[in-house]
C-alpha positions, 0 to 999 in steps of 0.5 A, spaced: 496 490 406 494 495 401 494 493 393 499 496 389 498 497 382 503 499 377 501 502 370 505 500 364 505 505 358 499 501 355 495 502 361 497 509 362 494 510 355 487 507 357 487 511 363 488 518 359 482 515 355 478 514 360 479 521 363 478 524 356 471 521 355 468 522 362 462 526 362 465 530 368 470 535 368 477 532 371 482 537 373 489 535 376 493 540 380 501 540 381 504 541 388 503 549 386 496 549 385 497 549 377 493 546 372 497 539 370 491 535 367 485 538 364 480 533 360 475 534 354 469 535 359 473 541 362 474 544 356 466 544 355 465 547 362 470 553 362 471 554 354 478 554 355 482 549 351 487 545 355 493 548 351 491 555 354 490 553 362 496 547 362 501 550 367 497 556 369 494 557 376 487 554 378 485 561 379 484 562 372 477 558 372 475 561 379 471 567 380 475 572 384 471 572 390 473 564 390 480 565 390 481 565 397 475 561 399 478 555 394 485 556 398 482 555 405 478 549 403 484 546 400 489 548 406 483 545 411 482 539 406 490 538 406 490 537 414 485 532 414 486 524 413 481 524 408 483 522 401 477 525 398 472 530 399 465 533 396 466 540 396 460 546 396 456 542 402 456 548 406 457 554 400 455 555 393 461 553 388 462 557 382 467 556 376 469 562 371 468 561 364 473 564 358 467 568 356 467 571 364 460 567 366 460 564 372 458 557 372 455 553 378 459 547 379 458 540 384 466 539 385 469 533 389 476 533 390 481 527 391 488 527 394 494 524 392 500 524 396 507 525 392 513 524 396 512 529 402 507 533 399 500 532 396 497 533 389 489 534 388 484 532 382 478 536 382 472 532 379 467 538 376 460 537 374 456 543 371 449 543 375 446 549 371 441 545 368 439 542 375 439 548 378 434 551 373 430 545 374 429 546 381 428 553 380 422 551 376 419 546 381 420 552 386 416 557 382 411 551 380 410 550 387 409 557 389 404 558 384 400 551 386 400 554 393 397 561 391 392 557 387 390 552 393 389 558 398 386 563 394 381 558 391 374 559 392 373 552 393 374 547 399 380 543 398 382 538 402 389 534 401 389 527 403 394 521 403 391 514 400 389 512 406 384 518 407 388 522 412 388 529 412 395 532 410 392 540 408 386 544 408 386 550 404 384 557 407 377 556 404 375 551 408 379 554 414 375 560 414 368 557 412 368 551 417 372 554 422 377 548 422 383 548 426 388 544 421 393 542 427 387 539 430 385 535 424 392 534 420 393 526 420 386 524 422 382 520 417 377 525 414 371 522 416 373 523 423 373 530 423 368 534 427 365 538 421 360 532 418 353 534 419 351 527 421 353 520 421 350 519 414 355 524 411 361 521 414 359 514 412 358 517 405 365 520 405 368 514 408 365 510 403 367 515 397 374 515 400 375 508 400 372 507 393 377 512 391 382 507 391 379 503 385 382 509 381 376 512 379 374 519 381 368 520 386 363 525 386 357 526 392 353 531 396 354 531 403 352 536 409 357 539 414 357 544 419 359 551 419 360 557 424 354 557 429 352 550 427 350 552 420 349 547 415 352 547 409 351 543 403 358 541 399 358 538 392 364 534 393 369 531 387 374 526 390 380 525 385 387 521 386 
């Protein structure tokens, strides 16, 4: 049997304090999908005071295109036996602030059976900062990709064991290497080294790199038509 908890007046006050001190917006709806509870964090996210939204339809906090989507999601959720659900796993969810701005949200919904009907509580987190940071990371990755592949230097990315992870375009064109053939292979086992001395030098250098110090050396490789090319190599962690 499940445990039952009956809150007295003091416990109810404590619960109300916990809800109001939550860093996430908490919005409870009645059976008609009108707002019944609205905490301080929700006020910060949406810009409305509790007095402005209590008793109003949840649609006041949603962009117009989200009205029908929200209704369909809740209807679908209500038919399941789930007690809680993370929303927005397949679509982006947005709220609408008092000033008319859209705010991206991470939303979880809890279902509370009350008699023959259900009520819902939504826990909302403003993810604007996270999305901004993800955008910066993507942009930096794109810049790195551009520099990586347009550099006139030969660049080989390896893991800590010396396995080839990626070649830049310069080494592909200079040595006519085939990345699909070499990726995952030890760099010293690749076929472009000019002699056993050269791949022994690069093997020793890569293994010494594990000590934490950058390594520099000069080796010979074979390019197109078996042409010998001298490379001044710097290995960095």
